[in-house]
N, CA and C atoms of all chains as a GROMACS GRO file, in nm:
protein
  594
    1MET      N    1  19.508   8.951  22.221
    1MET     CA    2  19.492   8.957  22.075
    1MET      C    3  19.457   9.099  22.032
    2SER      N    4  19.375   9.167  22.111
    2SER     CA    5  19.334   9.300  22.065
    2SER      C    6  19.450   9.396  22.077
    3SER      N    7  19.542   9.373  22.173
    3SER     CA    8  19.658   9.464  22.179
    3SER      C    9  19.746   9.441  22.058
    4PHE      N   10  19.747   9.315  22.006
    4PHE     CA   11  19.824   9.289  21.884
    4PHE      C   12  19.767   9.370  21.769
    5PHE      N   13  19.631   9.370  21.757
    5PHE     CA   14  19.570   9.445  21.647
    5PHE      C   15  19.591   9.595  21.666
    6LEU      N   16  19.597   9.640  21.793
    6LEU     CA   17  19.625   9.782  21.816
    6LEU      C   18  19.765   9.816  21.764
    7ALA      N   19  19.863   9.728  21.790
    7ALA     CA   20  20.000   9.754  21.742
    7ALA      C   21  20.001   9.756  21.590
    8ILE      N   22  19.926   9.663  21.528
    8ILE     CA   23  19.922   9.659  21.381
    8ILE      C   24  19.860   9.788  21.328
    9THR      N   25  19.756   9.836  21.396
    9THR     CA   26  19.692   9.961  21.351
    9THR      C   27  19.792  10.076  21.357
   10VAL      N   28  19.871  10.082  21.465
   10VAL     CA   29  19.970  10.191  21.477
   10VAL      C   30  20.071  10.179  21.363
   11CYS      N   31  20.114  10.054  21.332
   11CYS     CA   32  20.211  10.037  21.222
   11CYS      C   33  20.151  10.089  21.091
   12VAL      N   34  20.025  10.053  21.064
   12VAL     CA   35  19.966  10.094  20.936
   12VAL      C   36  19.951  10.245  20.931
   13VAL      N   37  19.921  10.309  21.046
   13VAL     CA   38  19.910  10.455  21.045
   13VAL      C   39  20.046  10.516  21.014
   14LEU      N   40  20.152  10.459  21.072
   14LEU     CA   41  20.286  10.514  21.044
   14LEU      C   42  20.319  10.499  20.896
   15LEU      N   43  20.281  10.382  20.837
   15LEU     CA   44  20.308  10.363  20.692
   15LEU      C   45  20.233  10.468  20.613
   16THR      N   46  20.111  10.497  20.655
   16THR     CA   47  20.033  10.597  20.580
   16THR      C   48  20.103  10.733  20.587
   17LEU      N   49  20.161  10.765  20.704
   17LEU     CA   50  20.232  10.894  20.714
   17LEU      C   51  20.351  10.895  20.618
   18VAL      N   52  20.418  10.781  20.605
   18VAL     CA   53  20.532  10.776  20.512
   18VAL      C   54  20.483  10.806  20.371
   19ILE      N   55  20.367  10.748  20.335
   19ILE     CA   56  20.317  10.767  20.199
   19ILE      C   57  20.268  10.911  20.182
   20LEU      N   58  20.218  10.970  20.290
   20LEU     CA   59  20.171  11.109  20.279
   20LEU      C   60  20.288  11.200  20.244
   21TYR      N   61  20.410  11.164  20.285
   21TYR     CA   62  20.526  11.245  20.245
   21TYR      C   63  20.537  11.247  20.093
   22ARG      N   64  20.516  11.129  20.031
   22ARG     CA   65  20.525  11.125  19.884
   22ARG      C   66  20.411  11.205  19.823
   23VAL      N   67  20.294  11.204  19.886
   23VAL     CA   68  20.184  11.286  19.833
   23VAL      C   69  20.224  11.433  19.836
   24ALA      N   70  20.291  11.476  19.943
   24ALA     CA   71  20.325  11.618  19.957
   24ALA      C   72  20.435  11.654  19.860
   25VAL      N   73  20.537  11.567  19.848
   25VAL     CA   74  20.656  11.608  19.775
   25VAL      C   75  20.643  11.575  19.628
   26GLY      N   76  20.567  11.473  19.596
   26GLY     CA   77  20.562  11.408  19.465
   26GLY      C   78  20.600  11.498  19.351
   27LYS      N   79  20.704  11.463  19.277
   27LYS     CA   80  20.754  11.562  19.180
   27LYS      C   81  20.652  11.583  19.070
   28THR      N   82  20.588  11.477  19.024
   28THR     CA   83  20.491  11.498  18.915
   28THR      C   84  20.350  11.474  18.970
   29VAL      N   85  20.252  11.512  18.892
   29VAL     CA   86  20.113  11.497  18.937
   29VAL      C   87  20.082  11.350  18.957
   30PHE      N   88  20.143  11.267  18.868
   30PHE     CA   89  20.106  11.125  18.873
   30PHE      C   90  20.157  11.059  19.000
   31ASP      N   91  20.274  11.108  19.053
   31ASP     CA   92  20.319  11.052  19.181
   31ASP      C   93  20.214  11.076  19.287
   32ARG      N   94  20.156  11.197  19.283
   32ARG     CA   95  20.058  11.228  19.388
   32ARG      C   96  19.937  11.139  19.373
   33ILE      N   97  19.902  11.108  19.248
   33ILE     CA   98  19.780  11.027  19.228
   33ILE      C   99  19.801  10.887  19.284
   34ILE      N  100  19.916  10.823  19.250
   34ILE     CA  101  19.930  10.686  19.299
   34ILE      C  102  19.956  10.686  19.448
   35ALA      N  103  20.021  10.794  19.500
   35ALA     CA  104  20.039  10.798  19.646
   35ALA      C  105  19.902  10.812  19.713
   36GLY      N  106  19.815  10.894  19.653
   36GLY     CA  107  19.680  10.907  19.708
   36GLY      C  108  19.606  10.776  19.704
   37ASN      N  109  19.627  10.700  19.596
   37ASN     CA  110  19.561  10.570  19.587
   37ASN      C  111  19.612  10.478  19.695
   38MET      N  112  19.742  10.486  19.723
   38MET     CA  113  19.796  10.400  19.829
   38MET      C  114  19.744  10.440  19.965
   39VAL      N  115  19.728  10.574  19.987
   39VAL     CA  116  19.669  10.616  20.114
   39VAL      C  117  19.528  10.559  20.125
   40GLY      N  118  19.458  10.551  20.010
   40GLY     CA  119  19.323  10.495  20.012
   40GLY      C  120  19.324  10.349  20.051
   41THR      N  121  19.416  10.272  19.992
   41THR     CA  122  19.417  10.130  20.026
   41THR      C  123  19.456  10.111  20.172
   42ASN      N  124  19.550  10.198  20.221
   42ASN     CA  125  19.579  10.187  20.365
   42ASN      C  126  19.458  10.224  20.448
   43GLY      N  127  19.377  10.315  20.395
   43GLY     CA  128  19.255  10.352  20.466
   43GLY      C  129  19.161  10.234  20.480
   44ILE      N  130  19.153  10.152  20.374
   44ILE     CA  131  19.065  10.035  20.383
   44ILE      C  132  19.113   9.945  20.495
   45VAL      N  133  19.245   9.924  20.502
   45VAL     CA  134  19.298   9.834  20.605
   45VAL      C  135  19.271   9.892  20.743
   46LEU      N  136  19.288  10.025  20.755
   46LEU     CA  137  19.263  10.086  20.886
   46LEU      C  138  19.118  10.067  20.927
   47LEU      N  139  19.027  10.083  20.826
   47LEU     CA  140  18.885  10.065  20.858
   47LEU      C  141  18.860   9.926  20.915
   48LEU      N  142  18.918   9.825  20.848
   48LEU     CA  143  18.892   9.688  20.893
   48LEU      C  144  18.953   9.664  21.030
   49LEU      N  145  19.073   9.720  21.053
   49LEU     CA  146  19.137   9.699  21.184
   49LEU      C  147  19.054   9.766  21.293
   50VAL      N  148  19.003   9.886  21.265
   50VAL     CA  149  18.921   9.952  21.367
   50VAL      C  150  18.793   9.871  21.389
   51GLY      N  151  18.744   9.812  21.278
   51GLY     CA  152  18.626   9.727  21.294
   51GLY      C  153  18.655   9.611  21.387
   52ILE      N  154  18.775   9.555  21.375
   52ILE     CA  155  18.811   9.443  21.464
   52ILE      C  156  18.823   9.494  21.608
   53LEU      N  157  18.886   9.612  21.625
   53LEU     CA  158  18.908   9.661  21.762
   53LEU      C  159  18.776   9.691  21.830
   54PHE      N  160  18.679   9.750  21.756
   54PHE     CA  161  18.550   9.781  21.819
   54PHE      C  162  18.455   9.662  21.810
   55ASN      N  163  18.504   9.550  21.761
   55ASN     CA  164  18.430   9.428  21.725
   55ASN      C  165  18.289   9.457  21.677
   56ARG      N  166  18.278   9.552  21.586
   56ARG     CA  167  18.154   9.575  21.511
   56ARG      C  168  18.192   9.557  21.364
   57MET      N  169  18.224   9.430  21.329
   57MET     CA  170  18.292   9.404  21.203
   57MET      C  171  18.199   9.429  21.084
   58ASP      N  172  18.069   9.390  21.099
   58ASP     CA  173  17.984   9.391  20.980
   58ASP      C  174  17.960   9.534  20.931
   59MET      N  175  17.957   9.632  21.027
   59MET     CA  176  17.934   9.769  20.981
   59MET      C  177  18.057   9.820  20.906
   60PHE      N  178  18.176   9.789  20.963
   60PHE     CA  179  18.296   9.849  20.903
   60PHE      C  180  18.329   9.784  20.770
   61ILE      N  181  18.285   9.658  20.751
   61ILE     CA  182  18.317   9.596  20.623
   61ILE      C  183  18.242   9.666  20.511
   62ASP      N  184  18.118   9.707  20.539
   62ASP     CA  185  18.042   9.776  20.433
   62ASP      C  186  18.110   9.907  20.397
   63ILE      N  187  18.158   9.980  20.501
   63ILE     CA  188  18.228  10.106  20.472
   63ILE      C  189  18.353  10.077  20.391
   64ALA      N  190  18.424   9.968  20.426
   64ALA     CA  191  18.548   9.936  20.353
   64ALA      C  192  18.517   9.902  20.208
   65ILE      N  193  18.406   9.830  20.184
   65ILE     CA  194  18.371   9.796  20.046
   65ILE      C  195  18.345   9.924  19.968
   66ALA      N  196  18.264  10.014  20.028
   66ALA     CA  197  18.231  10.138  19.956
   66ALA      C  198  18.358  10.216  19.927
   67TYR      N  199  18.447  10.221  20.024
   67TYR     CA  200  18.568  10.300  20.006
   67TYR      C  201  18.660  10.239  19.902
   68ALA      N  202  18.665  10.104  19.898
   68ALA     CA  203  18.749  10.039  19.796
   68ALA      C  204  18.697  10.072  19.657
   69LEU      N  205  18.563  10.067  19.641
   69LEU     CA  206  18.506  10.097  19.509
   69LEU      C  207  18.536  10.241  19.470
   70LEU      N  208  18.516  10.334  19.567
   70LEU     CA  209  18.539  10.476  19.534
   70LEU      C  210  18.684  10.499  19.499
   71ASN      N  211  18.773  10.436  19.572
   71ASN     CA  212  18.916  10.458  19.548
   71ASN      C  213  18.952  10.417  19.406
   72PHE      N  214  18.894  10.304  19.363
   72PHE     CA  215  18.923  10.255  19.229
   72PHE      C  216  18.868  10.352  19.124
   73ILE      N  217  18.745  10.398  19.147
   73ILE     CA  218  18.683  10.488  19.049
   73ILE      C  219  18.765  10.617  19.038
   74PHE      N  220  18.819  10.664  19.152
   74PHE     CA  221  18.894  10.790  19.150
   74PHE      C  222  19.012  10.779  19.054
   75VAL      N  223  19.089  10.668  19.066
   75VAL     CA  224  19.210  10.660  18.984
   75VAL      C  225  19.172  10.646  18.837
   76ILE      N  226  19.066  10.569  18.810
   76ILE     CA  227  19.027  10.553  18.670
   76ILE      C  228  18.983  10.687  18.613
   77ALA      N  229  18.909  10.764  18.691
   77ALA     CA  230  18.861  10.894  18.641
   77ALA      C  231  18.979  10.986  18.612
   78VAL      N  232  19.076  10.990  18.702
   78VAL     CA  233  19.190  11.080  18.680
   78VAL      C  234  19.272  11.031  18.561
   79ALA      N  235  19.285  10.899  18.547
   79ALA     CA  236  19.361  10.848  18.432
   79ALA      C  237  19.292  10.887  18.303
   80LYS      N  238  19.157  10.878  18.302
   80LYS     CA  239  19.086  10.915  18.179
   80LYS      C  240  19.102  11.064  18.153
   81TYR      N  241  19.105  11.146  18.263
   81TYR     CA  242  19.120  11.291  18.244
   81TYR      C  243  19.254  11.322  18.182
   82PHE      N  244  19.360  11.248  18.227
   82PHE     CA  245  19.494  11.280  18.177
   82PHE      C  246  19.520  11.217  18.042
   83ASP      N  247  19.429  11.128  17.999
   83ASP     CA  248  19.460  11.056  17.875
   83ASP      C  249  19.476  11.152  17.758
   84HIS      N  250  19.381  11.246  17.744
   84HIS     CA  251  19.391  11.328  17.622
   84HIS      C  252  19.460  11.460  17.652
   85ARG      N  253  19.481  11.494  17.779
   85ARG     CA  254  19.533  11.626  17.810
   85ARG      C  255  19.684  11.616  17.819
   86LYS      N  256  19.761  11.706  17.758
   86LYS     CA  257  19.908  11.703  17.761
   86LYS      C  258  19.949  11.748  17.900
   87ALA      N  259  20.019  11.663  17.978
   87ALA     CA  260  20.058  11.704  18.115
   87ALA      C  261  20.177  11.796  18.102
   88GLU      N  262  20.170  11.914  18.160
   88GLU     CA  263  20.287  12.003  18.154
   88GLU      C  264  20.395  11.947  18.246
   89LYS      N  265  20.524  11.967  18.205
   89LYS     CA  266  20.635  11.911  18.284
   89LYS      C  267  20.646  11.992  18.411
   90SER      N  268  20.610  11.934  18.526
   90SER     CA  269  20.619  12.014  18.650
   90SER      C  270  20.759  12.000  18.708
   91MET      N  271  19.445   7.797  21.964
   91MET     CA  272  19.569   7.871  21.964
   91MET      C  273  19.631   7.871  21.823
   92ALA      N  274  19.609   7.758  21.750
   92ALA     CA  275  19.669   7.751  21.617
   92ALA      C  276  19.608   7.859  21.528
   93VAL      N  277  19.475   7.884  21.547
   93VAL     CA  278  19.412   7.984  21.461
   93VAL      C  279  19.479   8.118  21.484
   94ASN      N  280  19.504   8.151  21.612
   94ASN     CA  281  19.566   8.282  21.638
   94ASN      C  282  19.702   8.291  21.574
   95SER      N  283  19.780   8.183  21.577
   95SER     CA  284  19.914   8.193  21.517
   95SER      C  285  19.902   8.211  21.366
   96VAL      N  286  19.803   8.145  21.305
   96VAL     CA  287  19.784   8.165  21.159
   96VAL      C  288  19.748   8.311  21.133
   97VAL      N  289  19.658   8.364  21.217
   97VAL     CA  290  19.615   8.504  21.197
   97VAL      C  291  19.734   8.597  21.214
   98ILE      N  292  19.814   8.572  21.318
   98ILE     CA  293  19.929   8.661  21.342
   98ILE      C  294  20.026   8.653  21.225
   99ALA      N  295  20.050   8.532  21.174
   99ALA     CA  296  20.144   8.517  21.062
   99ALA      C  297  20.093   8.594  20.940
  100LEU      N  298  19.964   8.578  20.909
  100LEU     CA  299  19.909   8.646  20.790
  100LEU      C  300  19.916   8.796  20.807
  101VAL      N  301  19.876   8.845  20.924
  101VAL     CA  302  19.867   8.990  20.942
  101VAL      C  303  20.007   9.051  20.939
  102VAL      N  304  20.103   8.983  21.004
  102VAL     CA  305  20.238   9.040  21.008
  102VAL      C  306  20.297   9.041  20.867
  103SER      N  307  20.276   8.933  20.789
  103SER     CA  308  20.331   8.935  20.653
  103SER      C  309  20.261   9.042  20.570
  104GLY      N  310  20.131   9.063  20.593
  104GLY     CA  311  20.061   9.169  20.520
  104GLY      C  312  20.121   9.304  20.550
  105VAL      N  313  20.146   9.331  20.679
  105VAL     CA  314  20.202   9.460  20.714
  105VAL      C  315  20.344   9.471  20.658
  106PHE      N  316  20.416   9.359  20.653
  106PHE     CA  317  20.552   9.364  20.596
  106PHE      C  318  20.548   9.410  20.451
  107PHE      N  319  20.454   9.351  20.371
  107PHE     CA  320  20.451   9.390  20.229
  107PHE      C  321  20.404   9.533  20.213
  108MET      N  322  20.316   9.578  20.304
  108MET     CA  323  20.275   9.719  20.293
  108MET      C  324  20.391   9.810  20.330
  109ALA      N  325  20.474   9.767  20.426
  109ALA     CA  326  20.592   9.848  20.460
  109ALA      C  327  20.688   9.853  20.342
  110VAL      N  328  20.703   9.737  20.274
  110VAL     CA  329  20.792   9.734  20.157
  110VAL      C  330  20.744   9.833  20.053
  111SER      N  331  20.613   9.835  20.027
  111SER     CA  332  20.565   9.926  19.922
  111SER      C  333  20.573  10.071  19.969
  112ALA      N  334  20.558  10.096  20.099
  112ALA     CA  335  20.570  10.234  20.146
  112ALA      C  336  20.713  10.282  20.131
  113ILE      N  337  20.809  10.199  20.167
  113ILE     CA  338  20.950  10.240  20.152
  113ILE      C  339  20.983  10.258  20.005
  114ALA      N  340  20.927  10.167  19.921
  114ALA     CA  341  20.956  10.178  19.778
  114ALA      C  342  20.902  10.311  19.724
  115MET      N  343  20.791  10.359  19.782
  115MET     CA  344  20.737  10.486  19.732
  115MET      C  345  20.838  10.598  19.754
  116LEU      N  346  20.922  10.585  19.857
  116LEU     CA  347  21.017  10.694  19.885
  116LEU      C  348  21.143  10.678  19.803
  117ARG      N  349  21.191  10.552  19.795
  117ARG     CA  350  21.327  10.535  19.744
  117ARG      C  351  21.333  10.523  19.592
  118PHE      N  352  21.224  10.486  19.529
  118PHE     CA  353  21.236  10.462  19.385
  118PHE      C  354  21.250  10.595  19.312
  119PRO      N  355  21.332  10.601  19.206
  119PRO     CA  356  21.365  10.730  19.145
  119PRO      C  357  21.258  10.786  19.055
  120ASP      N  358  21.157  10.704  19.015
  120ASP     CA  359  21.078  10.749  18.900
  120ASP      C  360  20.934  10.708  18.923
  121PHE      N  361  20.841  10.772  18.851
  121PHE     CA  362  20.699  10.741  18.870
  121PHE      C  363  20.670  10.597  18.831
  122TYR      N  364  20.733  10.552  18.720
  122TYR     CA  365  20.699  10.420  18.668
  122TYR      C  366  20.746  10.312  18.766
  123THR      N  367  20.864  10.334  18.825
  123THR     CA  368  20.909  10.232  18.921
  123THR      C  369  20.821  10.236  19.046
  124ARG      N  370  20.777  10.357  19.086
  124ARG     CA  371  20.693  10.362  19.206
  124ARG      C  372  20.559  10.295  19.184
  125SER      N  373  20.510  10.301  19.059
  125SER     CA  374  20.378  10.240  19.039
  125SER      C  375  20.388  10.088  19.052
  126HIS      N  376  20.511  10.033  19.032
  126HIS     CA  377  20.528   9.891  19.063
  126HIS      C  378  20.493   9.864  19.208
  127ALA      N  379  20.546   9.952  19.296
  127ALA     CA  380  20.524   9.928  19.439
  127ALA      C  381  20.376   9.924  19.468
  128MET      N  382  20.305  10.023  19.407
  128MET     CA  383  20.163  10.032  19.441
  128MET      C  384  20.087   9.916  19.382
  129GLY      N  385  20.113   9.885  19.257
  129GLY     CA  386  20.030   9.785  19.190
  129GLY      C  387  20.047   9.647  19.249
  130LYS      N  388  20.168   9.614  19.291
  130LYS     CA  389  20.190   9.474  19.332
  130LYS      C  390  20.205   9.458  19.482
  131ALA      N  391  20.305   9.528  19.541
  131ALA     CA  392  20.335   9.497  19.681
  131ALA      C  393  20.219   9.538  19.770
  132ASP      N  394  20.160   9.654  19.739
  132ASP     CA  395  20.051   9.701  19.824
  132ASP      C  396  19.932   9.608  19.815
  133THR      N  397  19.902   9.560  19.695
  133THR     CA  398  19.788   9.469  19.680
  133THR      C  399  19.812   9.341  19.757
  134LEU      N  400  19.933   9.287  19.746
  134LEU     CA  401  19.961   9.162  19.818
  134LEU      C  402  19.950   9.183  19.968
  135GLY      N  403  20.007   9.295  20.016
  135GLY     CA  404  20.000   9.321  20.159
  135GLY      C  405  19.857   9.333  20.205
  136LEU      N  406  19.776   9.401  20.122
  136LEU     CA  407  19.636   9.422  20.159
  136LEU      C  408  19.563   9.288  20.166
  137VAL      N  409  19.586   9.203  20.064
  137VAL     CA  410  19.512   9.077  20.057
  137VAL      C  411  19.551   8.987  20.173
  138LEU      N  412  19.683   8.982  20.204
  138LEU     CA  413  19.725   8.897  20.316
  138LEU      C  414  19.662   8.945  20.446
  139LEU      N  415  19.665   9.076  20.464
  139LEU     CA  416  19.613   9.130  20.591
  139LEU      C  417  19.464   9.103  20.602
  140MET      N  418  19.394   9.119  20.489
  140MET     CA  419  19.248   9.096  20.496
  140MET      C  420  19.219   8.949  20.518
  141ALA      N  421  19.304   8.861  20.461
  141ALA     CA  422  19.282   8.718  20.486
  141ALA      C  423  19.297   8.690  20.635
  142GLY      N  424  19.398   8.751  20.697
  142GLY     CA  425  19.416   8.730  20.841
  142GLY      C  426  19.296   8.779  20.920
  143LEU      N  427  19.246   8.898  20.883
  143LEU     CA  428  19.132   8.953  20.958
  143LEU      C  429  19.009   8.866  20.935
  144GLY      N  430  18.993   8.816  20.810
  144GLY     CA  431  18.875   8.735  20.783
  144GLY      C  432  18.876   8.607  20.864
  145ILE      N  433  18.996   8.548  20.879
  145ILE     CA  434  19.004   8.424  20.956
  145ILE      C  435  18.979   8.452  21.104
  146TYR      N  436  19.031   8.570  21.150
  146TYR     CA  437  19.018   8.599  21.293
  146TYR      C  438  18.871   8.616  21.330
  147SER      N  439  18.797   8.701  21.253
  147SER     CA  440  18.654   8.720  21.287
  147SER      C  441  18.575   8.626  21.200
  148TRP      N  442  18.566   8.499  21.239
  148TRP     CA  443  18.508   8.396  21.153
  148TRP      C  444  18.357   8.402  21.162
  149GLU      N  445  18.295   8.494  21.084
  149GLU     CA  446  18.148   8.498  21.083
  149GLU      C  447  18.104   8.534  20.941
  150LEU      N  448  17.974   8.559  20.922
  150LEU     CA  449  17.924   8.579  20.786
  150LEU      C  450  17.995   8.696  20.720
  151SER      N  451  18.035   8.796  20.801
  151SER     CA  452  18.090   8.917  20.738
  151SER      C  453  18.222   8.886  20.670
  152SER      N  454  18.287   8.774  20.706
  152SER     CA  455  18.415   8.750  20.637
  152SER      C  456  18.390   8.706  20.493
  153LEU      N  457  18.264   8.672  20.460
  153LEU     CA  458  18.234   8.648  20.317
  153LEU      C  459  18.245   8.779  20.240
  154LYS      N  460  18.193   8.887  20.301
  154LYS     CA  461  18.204   9.018  20.235
  154LYS      C  462  18.351   9.058  20.227
  155LEU      N  463  18.426   9.019  20.329
  155LEU     CA  464  18.569   9.050  20.326
  155LEU      C  465  18.635   8.979  20.210
  156LEU      N  466  18.589   8.856  20.183
  156LEU     CA  467  18.644   8.782  20.068
  156LEU      C  468  18.613   8.858  19.940
  157PHE      N  469  18.493   8.917  19.932
  157PHE     CA  470  18.458   8.994  19.811
  157PHE      C  471  18.551   9.113  19.796
  158VAL      N  472  18.580   9.180  19.909
  158VAL     CA  473  18.667   9.298  19.900
  158VAL      C  474  18.806   9.254  19.856
  159MET      N  475  18.849   9.138  19.906
  159MET     CA  476  18.984   9.089  19.867
  159MET      C  477  18.988   9.066  19.717
  160VAL      N  478  18.888   8.993  19.664
  160VAL     CA  479  18.889   8.964  19.520
  160VAL      C  480  18.880   9.094  19.441
  161PHE      N  481  18.798   9.188  19.490
  161PHE     CA  482  18.783   9.314  19.416
  161PHE      C  483  18.914   9.390  19.414
  162ILE      N  484  18.985   9.392  19.530
  162ILE     CA  485  19.112   9.465  19.536
  162ILE      C  486  19.213   9.398  19.443
  163MET      N  487  19.210   9.263  19.440
  163MET     CA  488  19.308   9.194  19.354
  163MET      C  489  19.284   9.229  19.207
  164ILE      N  490  19.157   9.258  19.173
  164ILE     CA  491  19.127   9.294  19.033
  164ILE      C  492  19.148   9.444  19.014
  165ALA      N  493  19.106   9.526  19.112
  165ALA     CA  494  19.096   9.670  19.087
  165ALA      C  495  19.233   9.737  19.092
  166ASN      N  496  19.315   9.699  19.189
  166ASN     CA  497  19.440   9.774  19.207
  166ASN      C  498  19.531   9.765  19.086
  167PRO      N  499  19.560   9.646  19.033
  167PRO     CA  500  19.644   9.644  18.913
  167PRO      C  501  19.580   9.717  18.795
  168THR      N  502  19.447   9.708  18.784
  168THR     CA  503  19.381   9.778  18.672
  168THR      C  504  19.400   9.928  18.686
  169ALA      N  505  19.384   9.978  18.807
  169ALA     CA  506  19.401  10.122  18.828
  169ALA      C  507  19.545  10.162  18.798
  170THR      N  508  19.640  10.080  18.840
  170THR     CA  509  19.780  10.114  18.813
  170THR      C  510  19.805  10.116  18.663
  171HIS      N  511  19.748  10.016  18.594
  171HIS     CA  512  19.767  10.010  18.448
  171HIS      C  513  19.711  10.136  18.383
  172ALA      N  514  19.591  10.175  18.427
  172ALA     CA  515  19.528  10.291  18.363
  172ALA      C  516  19.611  10.416  18.386
  173ILE      N  517  19.658  10.434  18.510
  173ILE     CA  518  19.728  10.559  18.538
  173ILE      C  519  19.865  10.560  18.471
  174VAL      N  520  19.929  10.445  18.459
  174VAL     CA  521  20.061  10.444  18.393
  174VAL      C  522  20.044  10.468  18.244
  175LYS      N  523  19.937  10.413  18.186
  175LYS     CA  524  19.914  10.437  18.042
  175LYS      C  525  19.889  10.586  18.019
  176ALA      N  526  19.810  10.646  18.109
  176ALA     CA  527  19.782  10.789  18.092
  176ALA      C  528  19.911  10.869  18.106
  177ALA      N  529  19.997  10.829  18.203
  177ALA     CA  530  20.122  10.904  18.222
  177ALA      C  531  20.210  10.889  18.099
  178LEU      N  532  20.214  10.767  18.045
  178LEU     CA  533  20.302  10.744  17.929
  178LEU      C  534  20.252  10.826  17.811
  179LYS      N  535  20.118  10.827  17.795
  179LYS     CA  536  20.062  10.896  17.678
  179LYS      C  537  20.079  11.047  17.693
  180SER      N  538  20.073  11.097  17.816
  180SER     CA  539  20.086  11.243  17.831
  180SER      C  540  20.231  11.282  17.844
  181GLY      N  541  20.322  11.190  17.812
  181GLY     CA  542  20.459  11.230  17.791
  181GLY      C  543  20.543  11.248  17.914
  182LEU      N  544  20.522  11.163  18.015
  182LEU     CA  545  20.609  11.173  18.132
  182LEU      C  546  20.741  11.107  18.097
  183PRO      N  547  20.857  11.177  18.113
  183PRO     CA  548  20.985  11.118  18.072
  183PRO      C  549  21.017  10.996  18.159
  184ILE      N  550  21.081  10.896  18.095
  184ILE     CA  551  21.116  10.774  18.168
  184ILE      C  552  21.258  10.790  18.219
  185TRP      N  553  21.278  10.758  18.348
  185TRP     CA  554  21.408  10.774  18.411
  185TRP      C  555  21.501  10.666  18.360
  186THR      N  556  21.627  10.705  18.319
  186THR     CA  557  21.724  10.600  18.285
  186THR      C  558  21.851  10.628  18.363
  187ARG      N  559  21.926  10.522  18.388
  187ARG     CA  560  22.043  10.536  18.475
  187ARG      C  561  22.144  10.629  18.412
  188LYS      N  562  22.149  10.636  18.274
  188LYS     CA  563  22.255  10.719  18.210
  188LYS      C  564  22.234  10.865  18.247
  189GLU      N  565  22.106  10.911  18.237
  189GLU     CA  566  22.086  11.056  18.255
  189GLU      C  567  22.097  11.091  18.402
  190ALA      N  568  22.073  10.995  18.490
  190ALA     CA  569  22.080  11.027  18.633
  190ALA      C  570  22.228  11.033  18.673
  191GLY      N  571  22.255  11.065  18.802
  191GLY     CA  572  22.393  11.073  18.849
  191GLY      C  573  22.453  10.933  18.852
  192SER      N  574  22.577  10.925  18.895
  192SER     CA  575  22.644  10.794  18.892
  192SER      C  576  22.565  10.699  18.980
  193ASP      N  577  22.520  10.745  19.098
  193ASP     CA  578  22.446  10.650  19.181
  193ASP      C  579  22.297  10.657  19.150
  194GLY      N  580  22.260  10.740  19.049
  194GLY     CA  581  22.119  10.742  19.009
  194GLY      C  582  22.031  10.799  19.118
  195ARG      N  583  22.080  10.900  19.193
  195ARG     CA  584  22.001  10.945  19.307
  195ARG      C  585  21.887  11.035  19.262
  196GLU      N  586  21.915  11.138  19.176
  196GLU     CA  587  21.803  11.233  19.154
  196GLU      C  588  21.707  11.170  19.053
  197GLY      N  589  21.588  11.148  19.100
  197GLY     CA  590  21.488  11.082  19.014
  197GLY      C  591  21.391  11.185  18.962
  198ILE      N  592  21.282  11.135  18.902
  198ILE     CA  593  21.183  11.228  18.847
  198ILE      C  594  21.064  11.232  18.942
   0.00000   0.00000   0.00000
């Protein structure tokens, strides 16, 4: 079972690398923001999977909760910042 | 053994939806279409995967995992809505098939 979770962890890391390409290339600023948010959500999943692999689940769940909250706050803050500011066409 | 098969089914479907949203992030031509991928497919993949993990490690901590699942189901679409509204208000052009090439390859 743990080798199965190891394979799943490798898959999720590869998906994160795919999304990091969009973060790097993203034509507009907003692409980078949502790609960053997706990297964050993949980070939560990675945290939980590592928690399963090291079977210290209760510690990693707290980190995942904190990270999920921070990730959400980040996007809301950036959205509020861009609300009144005219985004220049990049 | 049945529990493991349920866990494997949930986790694999979760990773499938996350793969779908990752590929969509590359192939979609425009910011607004990409935010669909993030708001919906990624959230579903995350929730399925966390459900699988919660069932696998069946202890008190999976209650906290349930909280994270409910929070993600609420937070992710809200964040997507906020960022898309900000993008729309700050004048990000919307991609349409007419202005793009015949196959609509070059996106924004």
